[in-house]
Residue, then its C-alpha position, 0 to 999 in steps of 0.5 A: x398151651x397144651x390140648x389135654x387139661x386136667x384139674x385137682x380135687x381141690x380145684x373141683x371142690x373150690x373153684x366154680x365151674x364158670x371161674x374155672x373156665x374163665x382162667x383157662x381162657x385167660x391162658x388161651x388169650x395170652x401171647x404165644x410165648x408163655x411161662x410154664x407156670x401161670x398164676x392166678x390170685x382171686x379175691x372178692x371185691x364186694x360182689x365181684x371177683x378180682x382175678x390177677x393173672x401173672x407169670x414170670x418168664x416172659x413177665x406178664x400181668x393182667x387183671x380182671x374184675x368179673x360179676x360172680x355170685x359168691x366171689x372167693x379168695x384162693x391162689x391158683x396155678x396153671x402148670x403146663x408140662x408140654x403134654x398137658x396142663x393142670x390147674x391146682x390150688x397153690x396149696x396143693x403144689 
C-alpha cells in the first residue's frame, strides 16, 4: 500500500478516528500481494464493532470484532491507485 493516505469528508465525519486507524492497520497487515480495492463492512453487534475486510484479487477475507463506544453500520472502501490510497464511504464511490 502506498505511503500517502487520504480520506473523504464522509469518512472524516462518519468513521471515528480510532476505527480509521484500525482499517489502515488491517490493510498494512495483509500479505504483500493486494487488490487495489479493499472493502470493509462495518456492523454493530451489541456494544461491539464487527468488521469484515475483503478483497477480490487475490481473494481475501478477515473478520474482526472489537470493542467500541458507538459501533456503526457502514461500508468503507480503501482504494490504492499506486501513488496514494484513499479511504471513502461506499456511497461516495
